[in-house]
RONU-279595 format. One record per residue (C-alpha): x, y, z; residue in one letter. Coordinates in steps of 0.5 Angstrom, whole numbers, plus 500, padded with zeros to 3 digits. Example, Ala and Ser with C-alpha at 12.3 -4.5 7.8 and 13.67 -1.06 7.14 Angstrom:
<gulums>
> 525; 491; 516; A
> 527; 498; 514; S
</gulums>
This chain:
<gulums>
> 481; 515; 546; M
> 485; 522; 545; D
> 491; 522; 541; H
> 496; 528; 542; K
> 500; 529; 536; E
> 507; 532; 537; E
> 511; 531; 531; P
> 519; 531; 531; N
> 523; 536; 528; Y
> 525; 532; 522; Y
> 521; 530; 517; A
> 523; 525; 511; I
> 521; 525; 504; I
> 525; 520; 500; P
> 527; 521; 493; A
> 522; 517; 490; N
> 516; 521; 493; V
> 519; 528; 492; R
> 520; 526; 484; Y
> 514; 522; 483; D
> 510; 526; 478; K
> 503; 522; 480; R
> 503; 525; 486; L
> 499; 531; 488; I
> 505; 536; 490; Q
> 501; 538; 497; G
> 501; 530; 498; A
> 509; 530; 498; K
> 509; 535; 504; L
> 504; 531; 507; L
> 508; 525; 507; Y
> 514; 528; 510; G
> 509; 531; 516; E
> 506; 523; 517; I
> 514; 521; 517; T
> 515; 526; 523; A
> 509; 524; 527; L
> 510; 516; 525; S
> 517; 517; 528; N
> 514; 517; 535; Q
> 510; 511; 535; K
> 511; 507; 529; G
> 504; 510; 526; Y
> 500; 517; 525; C
> 494; 518; 529; W
> 493; 525; 526; A
> 486; 526; 524; T
> 484; 530; 517; D
> 482; 536; 522; G
> 489; 536; 525; Y
> 492; 537; 518; F
> 487; 542; 515; L
> 489; 546; 521; K
> 496; 545; 520; L
> 496; 547; 513; Y
> 490; 552; 512; K
> 487; 548; 507; V
> 480; 545; 506; S
> 478; 538; 509; K
> 477; 535; 501; S
> 484; 538; 500; T
> 487; 533; 505; V
> 483; 527; 503; Q
> 485; 528; 496; N
> 493; 528; 499; W
> 492; 522; 503; L
> 488; 519; 497; K
> 494; 520; 492; S
> 499; 517; 497; L
> 495; 511; 498; E
> 493; 510; 491; D
> 501; 511; 489; C
> 503; 505; 495; G
> 506; 510; 500; Y
> 501; 510; 505; I
> 496; 505; 508; A
> 490; 507; 512; R
> 486; 503; 517; E
> 480; 505; 520; V
> 475; 502; 526; K
> 468; 505; 526; Y
> 464; 505; 533; K
> 460; 499; 533; E
> 453; 500; 530; G
> 455; 507; 528; S
> 458; 510; 522; P
> 462; 514; 526; E
> 470; 513; 526; I
> 473; 510; 533; E
> 480; 511; 530; Y
> 484; 511; 524; R
> 492; 510; 523; Y
> 496; 512; 518; I
> 502; 508; 516; R
> 508; 508; 511; I
> 509; 503; 507; L
> 516; 501; 504; A
> 516; 503; 497; Y
> 522; 501; 493; P
> 524; 505; 487; I
> 522; 502; 480; P
> 528; 500; 476; E
> 525; 503; 470; N
> 523; 510; 473; R
> 526; 516; 470; N
> 527; 519; 477; T
> 533; 523; 479; P
> 536; 521; 485; I
> 542; 525; 489; P
> 548; 522; 489; E
> 548; 522; 497; N
> 542; 518; 497; W
> 541; 511; 499; T
> 535; 507; 501; E
> 539; 505; 508; N
> 538; 512; 510; N
> 537; 511; 518; T
> 532; 516; 519; S
> 527; 513; 514; F
> 529; 506; 515; N
> 527; 507; 523; T
> 520; 510; 520; T
> 519; 504; 516; V
> 521; 499; 521; N
> 517; 502; 526; N
> 511; 502; 522; T
> 511; 495; 521; N
> 510; 494; 529; N
> 503; 498; 529; I
> 498; 495; 534; K
> 491; 497; 534; P
> 487; 500; 540; L
> 486; 492; 541; S
> 493; 491; 543; G
> 493; 486; 537; K
> 497; 487; 531; P
> 494; 486; 525; D
> 497; 480; 522; P
> 495; 481; 515; I
> 499; 486; 510; P
> 493; 488; 506; Y
> 496; 494; 503; A
> 503; 492; 502; E
> 500; 486; 498; I
> 495; 491; 494; I
> 501; 496; 493; S
> 506; 490; 490; Y
> 500; 488; 485; L
> 500; 495; 483; N
> 507; 496; 482; Q
> 508; 490; 478; A
> 502; 491; 474; T
> 501; 499; 473; G
> 494; 499; 476; R
> 491; 502; 481; T
> 487; 497; 486; F
> 485; 500; 492; H
> 486; 497; 499; N
> 478; 496; 500; V
> 474; 490; 503; E
> 472; 486; 497; K
> 480; 485; 496; H
> 481; 484; 503; K
> 476; 479; 503; K
> 480; 475; 498; L
> 487; 476; 501; I
> 484; 474; 508; R
> 481; 468; 505; A
> 488; 466; 503; R
> 491; 468; 509; W
> 487; 463; 513; H
> 489; 458; 508; E
> 496; 459; 511; K
> 499; 463; 505; A
> 504; 468; 507; T
> 506; 475; 504; L
> 512; 472; 500; D
> 506; 467; 497; D
> 502; 473; 495; F
> 508; 476; 492; K
> 510; 470; 488; K
> 503; 469; 485; V
> 503; 476; 483; I
> 510; 475; 480; D
> 508; 469; 476; N
> 502; 471; 473; K
> 505; 478; 471; S
> 511; 475; 468; S
> 506; 471; 464; E
> 500; 475; 462; W
> 503; 482; 462; L
> 503; 484; 454; G
> 498; 479; 453; T
> 490; 479; 452; K
> 491; 476; 459; M
> 493; 482; 462; A
> 486; 484; 464; N
> 486; 479; 469; F
> 492; 481; 473; L
> 487; 483; 479; R
> 485; 481; 486; P
> 479; 477; 484; S
> 483; 473; 479; T
> 490; 472; 483; L
> 487; 471; 490; F
> 481; 467; 488; G
> 480; 459; 488; N
> 486; 458; 483; K
> 491; 462; 488; F
> 495; 455; 490; D
> 495; 453; 483; E
> 498; 460; 481; Y
> 503; 459; 487; L
> 506; 453; 485; N
> 506; 453; 477; Q
> 513; 452; 474; T
> 511; 454; 467; N
> 510; 462; 466; T
> 510; 462; 458; T
> 506; 468; 455; K
> 499; 466; 453; Q
> 497; 468; 446; K
> 490; 467; 446; G
> 484; 462; 448; G
> 483; 461; 455; S
> 488; 459; 461; Y
> 487; 456; 467; G
> 479; 456; 466; G
> 479; 464; 465; V
> 476; 465; 458; E
> 477; 472; 454; F
</gulums>
């Protein structure tokens, strides 16, 4: 399917993106371009070729910019391959609502608010993305991984081995709030202890997910083992 990109006149680059020192500088400009394209449909269909022609850079540069945005939790990319082929049938990019961490030393203009109308319109539109099949993807993989990265300071990627775990729990009727609660429960308990290494999808979203979700005691563990996890 041919998707012609015609970006809006305005691009949105919120303060948390502009001042994020983790981001490659070019990625910040690319983020603004993605918002301009997303304002029309709620997602961006643009290919790497579109961006490299626009900015006169190499394909590897565009890929590095996109990876930087994805690793920092600002965007999610969904790819569908042609059946029985490594060729991509379509890819879309959506913007994730990314809150500004309270402990980040980020200068924000006095007139900036997170209720910025244009930015919220973009974010709200991206929540209603529909793939070519016409059916919205009900599992917010990227948002869950992004939330885990924010809580733990890690850089887990939105890859299939993590999606498989999330999908299994989702089919067991877990909700987005359930995933966030498990992440919050175990982060508050394990951060700063030897158990911090187990703040990962394979542990949190595995068979003990329901136990972690319903626990009431989140006292930090100092040693030994907890919940059947040895260290």
